[in-house]
DRENTI-333215 format. One record per residue: residue in one letter; x, y, z of N, C-alpha, C in turn. Coordinates in nm, 3 decimals. Example, Ala and Ser with C-alpha at 12.3 -4.5 7.8 and 13.67 -1.06 7.14 Angstrom:
   mise     neast    nnorth       nup    caeast   canorth      caup     ceast    cnorth       cup
      a     1.319    -0.569     0.780     1.230    -0.450     0.780     1.320    -0.330     0.780
      s     1.285    -0.225     0.708     1.367    -0.106     0.714     1.290     0.003     0.787
END
This chain:
   mise     neast    nnorth       nup    caeast   canorth      caup     ceast    cnorth       cup
      m    -7.291     5.032    -2.813    -7.420     5.080    -2.859    -7.405     5.205    -2.945
      s    -7.285     5.227    -2.999    -7.262     5.347    -3.079    -7.339     5.345    -3.210
      d    -7.392     5.227    -3.248    -7.467     5.220    -3.373    -7.614     5.254    -3.354
      l    -7.653     5.296    -3.231    -7.791     5.337    -3.209    -7.824     5.459    -3.293
      p    -7.947     5.469    -3.345    -7.985     5.590    -3.419    -7.977     5.712    -3.330
      q    -7.924     5.819    -3.383    -7.906     5.941    -3.306    -8.013     6.043    -3.344
      p    -8.065     6.119    -3.246    -8.167     6.219    -3.278    -8.109     6.331    -3.364
      d    -8.196     6.392    -3.444    -8.152     6.496    -3.536    -8.096     6.617    -3.462
      y    -8.143     6.639    -3.338    -8.100     6.759    -3.267    -7.969     6.739    -3.191
      a    -7.910     6.618    -3.194    -7.784     6.594    -3.124    -7.672     6.670    -3.195
      r    -7.585     6.732    -3.118    -7.470     6.803    -3.174    -7.346     6.764    -3.094
      n    -7.250     6.705    -3.163    -7.123     6.668    -3.101    -7.140     6.571    -2.985
      m    -7.246     6.493    -2.986    -7.271     6.394    -2.882    -7.325     6.267    -2.947
      r    -7.292     6.152    -2.889    -7.348     6.027    -2.936    -7.359     5.931    -2.818
      v    -7.457     5.844    -2.821    -7.476     5.745    -2.717    -7.372     5.635    -2.735
      v    -7.297     5.605    -2.627    -7.197     5.498    -2.636    -7.231     5.381    -2.546
      g    -7.319     5.402    -2.447    -7.354     5.294    -2.357    -7.483     5.324    -2.285
      h    -7.539     5.220    -2.223    -7.667     5.235    -2.155    -7.676     5.136    -2.040
      s    -7.739     5.176    -1.931    -7.767     5.086    -1.819    -7.910     5.107    -1.773
      d    -7.979     4.997    -1.743    -8.114     5.010    -1.687    -8.109     5.022    -1.535
      q    -7.987     5.038    -1.482    -7.966     5.059    -1.338    -8.028     4.946    -1.255
      g    -8.010     4.825    -1.305    -8.062     4.711    -1.233    -8.213     4.704    -1.234
      g    -8.275     4.759    -1.340    -8.421     4.760    -1.347    -8.484     4.874    -1.271
      r    -8.404     4.974    -1.234    -8.454     5.091    -1.161    -8.418     5.217    -1.241
      p    -8.499     5.253    -1.340    -8.461     5.361    -1.431    -8.488     5.501    -1.380
      d    -8.541     5.513    -1.258    -8.585     5.644    -1.208    -8.473     5.717    -1.135
      g    -8.366     5.749    -1.205    -8.257     5.823    -1.143    -8.292     5.969    -1.123
      v    -8.252     6.024    -1.010    -8.273     6.167    -0.982    -8.139     6.239    -0.983
      q    -8.049     6.203    -0.894    -7.918     6.266    -0.888    -7.811     6.160    -0.909
      v    -7.708     6.196    -0.987    -7.598     6.105    -1.016    -7.466     6.170    -0.975
      m    -7.386     6.100    -0.897    -7.251     6.143    -0.863    -7.155     6.036    -0.911
      v    -7.060     6.073    -0.999    -6.961     5.979    -1.049    -6.830     6.001    -0.974
      h    -6.779     5.892    -0.915    -6.662     5.902    -0.828    -6.577     5.777    -0.844
      r    -6.451     5.797    -0.889    -6.356     5.688    -0.903    -6.411     5.572    -0.988
      g    -6.480     5.610    -1.094    -6.526     5.509    -1.189    -6.658     5.443    -1.154
      f    -6.726     5.494    -1.050    -6.855     5.439    -1.012    -6.957     5.553    -1.001
      a    -7.078     5.527    -1.051    -7.186     5.625    -1.042    -7.279     5.586    -0.928
      y    -7.308     5.683    -0.844    -7.401     5.662    -0.733    -7.529     5.736    -0.768
      v    -7.640     5.663    -0.777    -7.764     5.715    -0.834    -7.875     5.711    -0.728
      g    -7.928     5.829    -0.695    -8.044     5.836    -0.607    -8.171     5.815    -0.688
      h    -8.268     5.742    -0.632    -8.391     5.710    -0.703    -8.511     5.783    -0.641
      m    -8.601     5.828    -0.727    -8.721     5.896    -0.681    -8.828     5.798    -0.633
      f    -8.845     5.689    -0.705    -8.955     5.597    -0.676    -8.910     5.458    -0.632
      s    -8.785     5.424    -0.658    -8.736     5.290    -0.624    -8.691     5.278    -0.478
      r    -8.695     5.388    -0.406    -8.670     5.388    -0.261    -8.535     5.326    -0.226
      g    -8.431     5.396    -0.268    -8.295     5.354    -0.239    -8.199     5.421    -0.333
      f    -8.072     5.376    -0.332    -7.976     5.428    -0.430    -7.897     5.312    -0.489
      s    -7.851     5.331    -0.613    -7.780     5.228    -0.686    -7.635     5.267    -0.706
      v    -7.552     5.164    -0.726    -7.412     5.183    -0.761    -7.391     5.121    -0.899
      i    -7.341     5.203    -0.993    -7.319     5.159    -1.131    -7.170     5.168    -1.162
      d    -7.111     5.057    -1.206    -6.971     5.056    -1.250    -6.967     5.116    -1.391
      v    -6.905     5.235    -1.403    -6.901     5.303    -1.533    -6.758     5.313    -1.585
      r    -6.669     5.228    -1.535    -6.530     5.234    -1.581    -6.519     5.198    -1.729
      d    -6.606     5.110    -1.775    -6.618     5.085    -1.919    -6.743     5.159    -1.965
      a    -6.723     5.273    -2.027    -6.836     5.359    -2.064    -6.933     5.291    -2.159
      k    -6.884     5.196    -2.236    -6.971     5.127    -2.331    -7.057     5.019    -2.264
      n    -7.016     4.977    -2.147    -7.087     4.869    -2.079    -7.106     4.900    -1.930
      p    -7.178     5.008    -1.896    -7.202     5.036    -1.753    -7.283     4.922    -1.692
      c    -7.248     4.889    -1.568    -7.307     4.771    -1.506    -7.353     4.802    -1.364
      a    -7.477     4.771    -1.333    -7.528     4.788    -1.197    -7.464     4.683    -1.106
      v    -7.399     4.728    -0.998    -7.327     4.635    -0.910    -7.382     4.631    -0.768
      n    -7.467     4.727    -0.732    -7.521     4.725    -0.596    -7.644     4.815    -0.590
      y    -7.727     4.786    -0.493    -7.845     4.866    -0.465    -7.864     4.866    -0.313
      v    -7.878     4.986    -0.256    -7.897     5.001    -0.112    -8.039     5.053    -0.089
      a    -8.122     4.970    -0.031    -8.262     5.006    -0.009    -8.273     5.114     0.097
      a    -8.369     5.204     0.078    -8.398     5.306     0.178    -8.482     5.247     0.291
      p    -8.479     5.309     0.409    -8.573     5.267     0.514    -8.717     5.285     0.465
      p    -8.813     5.222     0.529    -8.953     5.233     0.486    -8.999     5.378     0.478
      n    -9.075     5.409     0.373    -9.139     5.541     0.355    -9.039     5.656     0.351
      t    -8.918     5.627     0.304    -8.809     5.725     0.310    -8.751     5.751     0.173
      w    -8.726     5.880     0.144    -8.653     5.922     0.026    -8.502     5.916     0.052
      t    -8.425     5.864    -0.042    -8.280     5.881    -0.043    -8.241     5.931    -0.182
      i    -8.308     6.036    -0.225    -8.301     6.079    -0.365    -8.177     6.162    -0.398
      h    -8.116     6.224    -0.298    -8.002     6.311    -0.324    -7.881     6.264    -0.244
      l    -7.763     6.281    -0.305    -7.640     6.232    -0.243    -7.520     6.311    -0.295
      q    -7.408     6.299    -0.221    -7.284     6.364    -0.259    -7.167     6.271    -0.225
      t    -7.061     6.277    -0.306    -6.943     6.196    -0.281    -6.819     6.284    -0.273
      h    -6.724     6.244    -0.190    -6.592     6.304    -0.188    -6.498     6.212    -0.113
      d    -6.378     6.192    -0.168    -6.282     6.098    -0.111    -6.349     5.964    -0.087
      d    -6.343     5.915     0.035    -6.403     5.785     0.065    -6.540     5.797     0.131
      l    -6.606     5.911     0.114    -6.734     5.933     0.180    -6.847     5.953     0.079
      l    -6.960     5.897     0.112    -7.085     5.918     0.040    -7.188     5.966     0.142
      l    -7.245     6.084     0.117    -7.348     6.141     0.205    -7.482     6.128     0.135
      v    -7.581     6.073     0.205    -7.711     6.045     0.147    -7.821     6.103     0.235
      i    -7.916     6.173     0.174    -8.026     6.230     0.252    -8.124     6.121     0.294
      n    -8.189     6.144     0.406    -8.304     6.064     0.450    -8.417     6.162     0.477
      a    -8.532     6.139     0.413    -8.647     6.229     0.429    -8.775     6.152     0.403
      k    -8.883     6.208     0.450    -9.015     6.151     0.421    -9.035     6.143     0.270
      d    -9.081     6.028     0.223    -9.112     6.010     0.082    -9.239     6.090     0.051
      m    -9.220     6.213     0.005    -9.331     6.305    -0.011    -9.429     6.259    -0.120
      f    -9.376     6.209    -0.231    -9.464     6.177    -0.343    -9.542     6.048    -0.321
      a    -9.502     5.969    -0.220    -9.579     5.850    -0.188    -9.681     5.877    -0.078
      a    -9.677     5.998    -0.022    -9.765     6.033     0.090    -9.901     6.078     0.039
      a   -10.005     6.043     0.113   -10.141     6.079     0.072   -10.159     6.230     0.066
      e   -10.086     6.302     0.152   -10.099     6.448     0.156   -10.060     6.514     0.024
      f    -9.974     6.444    -0.054    -9.923     6.503    -0.176    -9.959     6.419    -0.298
      a   -10.073     6.351    -0.291   -10.120     6.274    -0.406   -10.137     6.365    -0.527
      d   -10.180     6.487    -0.503   -10.181     6.590    -0.607   -10.050     6.666    -0.596
      e    -9.965     6.656    -0.698    -9.833     6.715    -0.694    -9.837     6.865    -0.664
      r    -9.947     6.930    -0.702    -9.957     7.073    -0.677    -9.945     7.106    -0.528
      a    -9.993     7.015    -0.444    -9.988     7.040    -0.300    -9.845     7.049    -0.249
      y    -9.754     6.976    -0.313    -9.614     6.979    -0.270    -9.548     7.113    -0.304
      y    -9.590     7.174    -0.412    -9.524     7.296    -0.459    -9.596     7.424    -0.416
      s    -9.697     7.413    -0.333    -9.767     7.534    -0.288    -9.793     7.525    -0.138
      g    -9.785     7.639    -0.074    -9.813     7.644     0.069    -9.696     7.599     0.154
      a    -9.716     7.605     0.286    -9.612     7.574     0.382    -9.603     7.423     0.402
      l    -9.497     7.363     0.353    -9.481     7.219     0.363    -9.476     7.174     0.509
      g    -9.415     7.255     0.593    -9.402     7.219     0.734    -9.533     7.211     0.808
      k    -9.634     7.282     0.761    -9.764     7.275     0.828    -9.831     7.141     0.803
      t    -9.790     7.074     0.696    -9.843     6.940     0.668    -9.758     6.832     0.735
      v    -9.626     6.846     0.720    -9.535     6.742     0.769    -9.489     6.767     0.912
      g    -9.460     6.891     0.944    -9.399     6.920     1.073    -9.497     6.952     1.183
      t    -9.623     6.975     1.150    -9.720     7.006     1.255    -9.823     6.896     1.267
      a    -9.896     6.871     1.159    -9.998     6.767     1.164    -9.936     6.630     1.191
      e    -9.823     6.606     1.130    -9.760     6.475     1.145    -9.687     6.458     1.277
      a    -9.654     6.572     1.343    -9.573     6.562     1.464    -9.641     6.486     1.575
      s    -9.773     6.486     1.576    -9.847     6.416     1.681    -9.871     6.269     1.648
      r    -9.824     6.225     1.531    -9.844     6.087     1.490    -9.713     6.009     1.503
      v    -9.722     5.880     1.485    -9.602     5.798     1.486    -9.524     5.823     1.357
      r    -9.397     5.855     1.370    -9.314     5.876     1.251    -9.285     5.742     1.186
      d    -9.312     5.732     1.056    -9.288     5.606     0.987    -9.185     5.622     0.877
      w    -9.095     5.721     0.890    -8.988     5.741     0.795    -8.859     5.776     0.871
      s    -8.748     5.770     0.802    -8.619     5.808     0.859    -8.585     5.950     0.814
      a    -8.539     6.034     0.906    -8.507     6.173     0.875    -8.367     6.206     0.922
      g    -8.282     6.250     0.829    -8.147     6.288     0.869    -8.047     6.273     0.756
      l    -7.921     6.259     0.795    -7.810     6.251     0.701    -7.732     6.122     0.728
      a    -7.725     6.035     0.627    -7.650     5.910     0.639    -7.514     5.926     0.574
      v    -7.411     5.868     0.638    -7.274     5.875     0.589    -7.225     5.733     0.562
      y    -7.172     5.712     0.442    -7.122     5.581     0.401    -6.973     5.589     0.370
      d    -6.902     5.483     0.404    -6.763     5.463     0.363    -6.766     5.395     0.227
      i    -6.704     5.459     0.125    -6.700     5.401    -0.009    -6.555     5.375    -0.051
      s    -6.469     5.343     0.046    -6.333     5.305     0.011    -6.332     5.179    -0.075
      t    -6.434     5.093    -0.056    -6.463     4.987    -0.151    -6.582     5.037    -0.233
      p    -6.558     5.093    -0.352    -6.660     5.172    -0.421    -6.792     5.101    -0.448
      d    -6.786     4.970    -0.472    -6.909     4.900    -0.507    -6.984     4.846    -0.385
      n    -6.935     4.877    -0.267    -6.997     4.824    -0.146    -7.005     4.932    -0.037
      p    -7.094     5.031    -0.053    -7.106     5.136     0.049    -7.137     5.076     0.187
      r    -7.065     5.125     0.287    -7.083     5.075     0.424    -7.120     5.193     0.514
      r    -7.241     5.189     0.571    -7.286     5.302     0.654    -7.206     5.308     0.783
      i    -7.151     5.429     0.810    -7.068     5.447     0.929    -7.121     5.554     1.023
      g    -7.217     5.638     0.977    -7.265     5.745     1.062    -7.403     5.792     1.021
      f    -7.471     5.859     1.114    -7.604     5.912     1.085    -7.632     6.030     1.178
      m    -7.681     6.140     1.121    -7.727     6.254     1.198    -7.878     6.261     1.186
      a    -7.948     6.228     1.293    -8.094     6.231     1.291    -8.145     6.372     1.313
      v    -8.258     6.405     1.249    -8.325     6.533     1.272    -8.472     6.505     1.301
      e    -8.535     6.596     1.373    -8.677     6.585     1.403    -8.756     6.664     1.301
      g    -8.826     6.593     1.214    -8.905     6.661     1.113    -8.913     6.579     0.987
      g    -8.938     6.649     0.876    -8.954     6.581     0.748    -8.825     6.522     0.697
      g    -8.711     6.583     0.735    -8.582     6.532     0.694    -8.504     6.630     0.609
      i    -8.399     6.579     0.545    -8.308     6.659     0.463    -8.341     6.639     0.316
      h    -8.334     6.747     0.239    -8.364     6.737     0.096    -8.238     6.734     0.010
      r    -8.149     6.829     0.029    -8.029     6.838    -0.053    -7.906     6.858     0.035
      i    -7.792     6.816    -0.020    -7.662     6.831     0.046    -7.566     6.901    -0.049
      w    -7.478     6.982     0.007    -7.361     7.030    -0.067    -7.238     6.990     0.014
      y    -7.152     6.908    -0.046    -7.032     6.862     0.025    -6.921     6.840    -0.076
      t    -6.810     6.910    -0.057    -6.695     6.898    -0.146    -6.570     6.860    -0.067
      g    -6.590     6.789     0.044    -6.479     6.746     0.126    -6.451     6.840     0.241
      g    -6.365     6.797     0.333    -6.329     6.880     0.445    -6.427     6.870     0.560
      r    -6.427     6.974     0.642    -6.504     6.969     0.766    -6.652     6.995     0.750
      w    -6.691     7.075     0.648    -6.827     7.127     0.648    -6.913     7.071     0.534
      a    -7.035     7.035     0.570    -7.139     7.004     0.472    -7.254     7.102     0.495
      y    -7.339     7.115     0.394    -7.449     7.212     0.400    -7.574     7.144     0.348
      v    -7.685     7.158     0.420    -7.807     7.087     0.383    -7.927     7.180     0.390
      s    -8.030     7.142     0.315    -8.163     7.201     0.335    -8.243     7.100     0.415
      v    -8.308     7.147     0.521    -8.369     7.054     0.617    -8.504     7.106     0.663
      l    -8.600     7.014     0.670    -8.734     7.045     0.720    -8.743     6.996     0.863
      l    -8.748     7.089     0.957    -8.751     7.058     1.099    -8.889     7.087     1.157
      d    -8.926     7.012     1.259    -9.051     7.040     1.328    -9.053     7.185     1.375
      g    -9.168     7.249     1.360    -9.184     7.386     1.408    -9.154     7.492     1.304
      f    -9.100     7.453     1.187    -9.070     7.549     1.081    -9.170     7.532     0.966
      t    -9.193     7.640     0.895    -9.289     7.635     0.785    -9.238     7.554     0.668
      d    -9.105     7.546     0.650    -9.049     7.479     0.532    -8.901     7.453     0.557
      y    -8.832     7.411     0.451    -8.690     7.380     0.461    -8.607     7.504     0.491
      i    -8.507     7.488     0.578    -8.416     7.596     0.612    -8.272     7.553     0.582
      f    -8.177     7.644     0.601    -8.035     7.619     0.576    -7.968     7.572     0.705
      m    -7.884     7.467     0.693    -7.812     7.414     0.809    -7.669     7.380     0.769
      t    -7.574     7.416     0.854    -7.436     7.372     0.837    -7.413     7.248     0.924
      v    -7.334     7.154     0.872    -7.310     7.027     0.940    -7.160     7.007     0.956
      d    -7.118     6.977     1.077    -6.978     6.953     1.110    -6.945     6.807     1.078
      m    -6.857     6.786     0.980    -6.819     6.652     0.937    -6.679     6.615     0.984
      s    -6.628     6.683     1.089    -6.492     6.654     1.134    -6.477     6.509     1.178
      n    -6.585     6.450     1.229    -6.589     6.308     1.258    -6.702     6.249     1.174
      p    -6.670     6.190     1.058    -6.776     6.142     0.970    -6.870     6.040     1.035
      a    -6.823     5.971     1.137    -6.908     5.874     1.206    -7.009     5.941     1.296
      e    -6.987     6.070     1.326    -7.078     6.145     1.413    -7.101     6.285     1.359
      p    -7.163     6.298     1.241    -7.194     6.432     1.190    -7.289     6.502     1.285
      r    -7.273     6.634     1.298    -7.359     6.707     1.392    -7.390     6.846     1.338
      e    -7.505     6.897     1.376    -7.544     7.033     1.338    -7.448     7.134     1.397
      a    -7.413     7.234     1.314    -7.327     7.342     1.361    -7.401     7.476     1.367
      g    -7.486     7.501     1.270    -7.558     7.628     1.266    -7.676     7.619     1.172
      r    -7.761     7.721     1.178    -7.879     7.725     1.091    -7.919     7.868     1.061
      w    -7.992     7.885     0.950    -8.045     8.017     0.912    -8.178     7.995     0.842
      w    -8.270     8.089     0.864    -8.399     8.085     0.797    -8.449     8.227     0.775
      i    -8.542     8.243     0.686    -8.605     8.373     0.665    -8.696     8.401     0.784
      p    -8.683     8.518     0.845    -8.772     8.550     0.958    -8.919     8.531     0.920
      g    -8.992     8.463     1.008    -9.131     8.429     0.983    -9.150     8.279     0.965
      m    -9.039     8.206     0.943    -9.049     8.062     0.920    -9.055     7.981     1.048
      n    -9.004     8.036     1.157    -8.995     7.960     1.282    -9.123     7.975     1.363
      l    -9.223     7.896     1.328    -9.352     7.904     1.397    -9.339     7.866     1.544
      a    -9.251     7.771     1.575    -9.236     7.725     1.713    -9.185     7.836     1.804
      a    -9.115     7.933     1.746    -9.064     8.046     1.824    -9.160     8.164     1.823
      g    -9.278     8.144     1.768    -9.379     8.250     1.766    -9.371     8.343     1.648
      e    -9.289     8.310     1.548    -9.279     8.396     1.430    -9.403     8.380     1.342
      t    -9.432     8.485     1.268    -9.550     8.486     1.180    -9.506     8.515     1.037
      p    -9.539     8.429     0.942    -9.502     8.454     0.803    -9.564     8.583     0.751
      s    -9.488     8.657     0.671    -9.537     8.781     0.611    -9.584     8.758     0.468
      w    -9.573     8.634     0.419    -9.610     8.602     0.281    -9.743     8.527     0.277
      q    -9.798     8.517     0.159    -9.927     8.451     0.142    -9.916     8.301     0.172
      p   -10.019     8.240     0.229   -10.012     8.099     0.267    -9.997     8.003     0.150
      t   -10.025     8.048     0.029   -10.010     7.961    -0.088    -9.867     7.959    -0.140
      r    -9.780     8.042    -0.082    -9.643     8.054    -0.130    -9.552     7.956    -0.058
      r    -9.453     7.901    -0.130    -9.356     7.811    -0.067    -9.226     7.886    -0.042
      y    -9.213     7.936     0.080    -9.090     8.000     0.122    -9.005     7.893     0.189
      g    -8.932     7.815     0.108    -8.851     7.707     0.159    -8.724     7.690     0.077
      l    -8.615     7.655     0.143    -8.487     7.637     0.075    -8.485     7.508    -0.005
      h    -8.456     7.519    -0.135    -8.431     7.397    -0.212    -8.291     7.347    -0.182
      h    -8.191     7.429    -0.208    -8.055     7.396    -0.165    -7.965     7.515    -0.188
      a    -7.844     7.506    -0.133    -7.745     7.612    -0.148    -7.621     7.556    -0.217
      i    -7.557     7.641    -0.297    -7.427     7.610    -0.356    -7.326     7.702    -0.289
      i    -7.213     7.645    -0.248    -7.117     7.717    -0.165    -6.994     7.753    -0.246
      h    -6.950     7.877    -0.230    -6.820     7.919    -0.283    -6.747     7.995    -0.174
      g    -6.639     7.936    -0.124    -6.566     8.001    -0.016    -6.652     8.014     0.107
      d    -6.667     8.136     0.154    -6.747     8.164     0.274    -6.885     8.220     0.238
      t    -6.931     8.193     0.116    -7.060     8.243     0.071    -7.150     8.128     0.028
      a    -7.273     8.131     0.074    -7.373     8.032     0.033    -7.476     8.101    -0.055
      y    -7.497     8.047    -0.174    -7.597     8.099    -0.267    -7.717     8.004    -0.261
      a    -7.824     8.050    -0.198    -7.936     7.963    -0.162    -8.059     7.992    -0.247
      a    -8.115     7.886    -0.307    -8.237     7.896    -0.388    -8.356     7.871    -0.296
      w    -8.438     7.972    -0.273    -8.541     7.967    -0.169    -8.682     7.959    -0.228
      r    -8.697     7.887    -0.338    -8.825     7.866    -0.404    -8.899     8.000    -0.426
      d    -9.019     8.014    -0.373    -9.098     8.134    -0.402    -9.043     8.259    -0.335
      a    -8.940     8.244    -0.252    -8.876     8.360    -0.190    -8.754     8.406    -0.269
      g    -8.724     8.339    -0.381    -8.614     8.384    -0.466    -8.478     8.337    -0.418
      m    -8.381     8.427    -0.422    -8.241     8.396    -0.391    -8.198     8.462    -0.260
      v    -8.133     8.383    -0.176    -8.076     8.432    -0.051    -7.925     8.408    -0.055
      v    -7.846     8.511    -0.027    -7.701     8.497    -0.023    -7.656     8.516     0.122
      l    -7.579     8.418     0.172    -7.539     8.417     0.313    -7.388     8.422     0.328
      n    -7.343     8.493     0.430    -7.204     8.489     0.474    -7.191     8.377     0.576
      i    -7.113     8.274     0.545    -7.100     8.159     0.633    -6.958     8.145     0.688
      a    -6.885     8.258     0.697    -6.751     8.253     0.753    -6.755     8.195     0.894
      d    -6.858     8.229     0.970    -6.885     8.166     1.098    -6.994     8.062     1.073
      r    -6.953     7.936     1.064    -7.049     7.832     1.028    -7.158     7.815     1.132
      a    -7.133     7.856     1.253    -7.235     7.844     1.357    -7.338     7.955     1.350
      r    -7.304     8.065     1.282    -7.393     8.181     1.278    -7.395     8.243     1.138
      p    -7.457     8.177     1.043    -7.468     8.238     0.910    -7.540     8.372     0.916
      k    -7.498     8.464     0.828    -7.555     8.598     0.826    -7.601     8.633     0.684
      l    -7.711     8.704     0.677    -7.765     8.746     0.549    -7.677     8.853     0.485
      i    -7.645     8.832     0.357    -7.578     8.934     0.277    -7.682     9.010     0.194
      v    -7.765     8.935     0.121    -7.866     8.999     0.038    -7.976     8.898     0.006
      h    -8.097     8.949    -0.011    -8.212     8.867    -0.049    -8.277     8.933    -0.169
      r    -8.288     8.857    -0.279    -8.352     8.908    -0.400    -8.470     8.818    -0.435
      n    -8.585     8.879    -0.465    -8.701     8.802    -0.507    -8.771     8.873    -0.622
      w    -8.804     8.796    -0.726    -8.870     8.851    -0.845    -9.009     8.789    -0.865
      s    -9.060     8.728    -0.759    -9.192     8.664    -0.766    -9.281     8.720    -0.655
      p    -9.395     8.783    -0.694    -9.434     8.819    -0.830    -9.349     8.935    -0.885
      p    -9.354     8.959    -1.017    -9.454     8.911    -1.113    -9.423     8.774    -1.172
      f    -9.298     8.724    -1.158    -9.266     8.596    -1.220    -9.307     8.483    -1.126
      g    -9.294     8.358    -1.175    -9.359     8.246    -1.110    -9.294     8.191    -0.986
      g    -9.171     8.231    -0.953    -9.106     8.179    -0.833    -9.049     8.041    -0.855
      g    -9.038     7.964    -0.746    -8.984     7.830    -0.755    -8.834     7.826    -0.781
      t    -8.759     7.922    -0.728    -8.615     7.927    -0.752    -8.549     7.798    -0.704
      h    -8.470     7.736    -0.792    -8.423     7.599    -0.773    -8.272     7.587    -0.759
      n    -8.197     7.668    -0.833    -8.050     7.662    -0.830    -7.992     7.802    -0.841
      c    -7.886     7.827    -0.765    -7.810     7.952    -0.775    -7.663     7.914    -0.792
      l    -7.614     7.925    -0.914    -7.479     7.878    -0.946    -7.383     7.995    -0.965
      p    -7.286     8.013    -0.873    -7.185     8.117    -0.892    -7.081     8.073    -0.994
      l    -7.040     8.168    -1.079    -6.930     8.147    -1.173    -6.822     8.248    -1.136
      p    -6.745     8.220    -1.031    -6.655     8.321    -0.974    -6.548     8.370    -1.070
      d    -6.502     8.285    -1.161    -6.399     8.328    -1.254    -6.450     8.434    -1.351
      r    -6.584     8.443    -1.362    -6.644     8.541    -1.455    -6.726     8.646    -1.382
      d    -6.727     8.640    -1.248    -6.806     8.735    -1.167    -6.953     8.732    -1.207
      l    -7.003     8.612    -1.235    -7.142     8.595    -1.272    -7.211     8.499    -1.176
      l    -7.343     8.510    -1.172    -7.426     8.423    -1.091    -7.546     8.383    -1.178
      v    -7.561     8.252    -1.204    -7.670     8.203    -1.288    -7.775     8.138    -1.198
      v    -7.898     8.184    -1.210    -8.007     8.140    -1.122    -8.123     8.093    -1.208
      l    -8.179     7.977    -1.173    -8.294     7.930    -1.251    -8.413     7.900    -1.161
      d    -8.530     7.925    -1.217    -8.657     7.894    -1.152    -8.711     7.765    -1.212
      e    -8.766     7.678    -1.128    -8.811     7.546    -1.172    -8.957     7.551    -1.217
      a    -8.980     7.505    -1.340    -9.116     7.490    -1.391    -9.165     7.350    -1.358
      v    -9.276     7.338    -1.287    -9.323     7.207    -1.241    -9.462     7.170    -1.293
      l    -9.535     7.267    -1.345    -9.671     7.240    -1.392    -9.681     7.267    -1.542
      d    -9.773     7.198    -1.607    -9.792     7.215    -1.751    -9.856     7.349    -1.783
      h    -9.829     7.396    -1.907    -9.896     7.515    -1.961    -9.870     7.640    -1.877
      q    -9.754     7.645    -1.812    -9.717     7.760    -1.729    -9.821     7.789    -1.621
      d    -9.885     7.684    -1.569    -9.984     7.705    -1.463    -9.920     7.758    -1.335
      d    -9.789     7.740    -1.322    -9.720     7.796    -1.205    -9.644     7.923    -1.240
      g    -9.682     7.987    -1.350    -9.622     8.114    -1.386    -9.503     8.100    -1.480
      l    -9.452     8.213    -1.526    -9.338     8.216    -1.616    -9.210     8.192    -1.537
      k    -9.131     8.094    -1.582    -9.005     8.060    -1.515    -8.890     8.089    -1.611
      l    -8.790     8.162    -1.563    -8.679     8.204    -1.647    -8.546     8.159    -1.588
      v    -8.442     8.170    -1.669    -8.304     8.160    -1.622    -8.251     8.302    -1.612
      w    -8.194     8.336    -1.497    -8.147     8.472    -1.469    -7.995     8.474    -1.462
      v    -7.935     8.579    -1.515    -7.791     8.599    -1.504    -7.767     8.729    -1.428
      f    -7.686     8.719    -1.322    -7.655     8.836    -1.240    -7.507     8.871    -1.254
      d    -7.481     9.001    -1.263    -7.346     9.054    -1.245    -7.316     9.043    -1.096
      n    -7.215     8.964    -1.061    -7.189     8.935    -0.919    -7.055     8.991    -0.873
      r    -7.011     9.099    -0.935    -6.885     9.159    -0.891    -6.893     9.209    -0.747
      a    -7.010     9.255    -0.708    -7.034     9.295    -0.569    -7.137     9.200    -0.512
      r    -7.094     9.105    -0.428    -7.187     9.001    -0.384    -7.301     9.057    -0.299
      e    -7.281     9.176    -0.241    -7.389     9.237    -0.163    -7.491     9.307    -0.252
      n    -7.463     9.314    -0.384    -7.555     9.380    -0.475    -7.551     9.314    -0.612
      p    -7.597     9.188    -0.623    -7.603     9.124    -0.754    -7.704     9.195    -0.843
      v    -7.665     9.221    -0.967    -7.747     9.298    -1.060    -7.794     9.206    -1.172
      s    -7.924     9.201    -1.194    -7.982     9.110    -1.292    -7.955     9.158    -1.434
      q    -7.918     9.060    -1.519    -7.905     9.084    -1.663    -8.012     9.003    -1.736
      r    -8.134     9.002    -1.683    -8.237     8.909    -1.727    -8.277     8.925    -1.874
      r    -8.256     9.044    -1.929    -8.304     9.066    -2.066    -8.235     8.974    -2.167
      a    -8.118     8.921    -2.130    -8.051     8.827    -2.219    -8.130     8.699    -2.235
      f    -8.226     8.674    -2.144    -8.304     8.552    -2.148    -8.452     8.580    -2.165
      w    -8.485     8.701    -2.203    -8.625     8.737    -2.221    -8.684     8.660    -2.339
      p    -8.803     8.599    -2.322    -8.857     8.520    -2.433    -8.888     8.606    -2.554
      a    -8.866     8.551    -2.672    -8.887     8.627    -2.796    -9.037     8.645    -2.822
END
């Protein structure tokens, strides 16, 4: 497909192949491993396997359906393992018919409190698949959780995985470490949350009820977790003791900026930390969202260099 017309704004890139992913074009996260792409879907309720060994002719070779009313939108691969989230399909739920409701307020008060007294009709937890046969994922393990489920995973092999998880009794997603020493029996090892999130323990939020103080996900470097906490900004954790994560520093620039912190990417070779806020509404209705660059030479005191990204 190299003869396809190329957009004027393309630079040093050209389209060489295309796949409709078996008629499921709604890809969210893609992990390419040993010549196969594993694609989580937002609306198709499952994940696909695409053979991309021939880049000009990628071919859909498998599709694994999600359990009813369940998201499997995010996944991670390493060696012969594929880790896939299971969570309530939020965008199909009546509570979030207006997308604004998902991005404002305490998600746990809708899913973890009101829903707790009802019959759960979704799967919540972490599914583990054997992908030693890449085109035929075989589920070998599952860690169930009580609540809305898991949103994101960070896993680069070895014993530890890290997830953002919505548990009953909490206002929103929190940080959890997962012991993967036995992939067939993943288990919780530790957790951390911003004080005020644990309603079941009698904590009281100190922030406005319209704010989403919830973990999107964390990126791990060594014994440090860089966590994007939506309207609470960036949280940096010491995870040397995986059972007892400890706060290193918490930075928040919302207000005056719009919040919705989505990714915190460390660049250790350059002593930098790149952090972005997610824009989700049209016409900046959710405030001004920027990309931030921090001098990260001292992880306990990241210093913003935001003026490099100040709008003209």
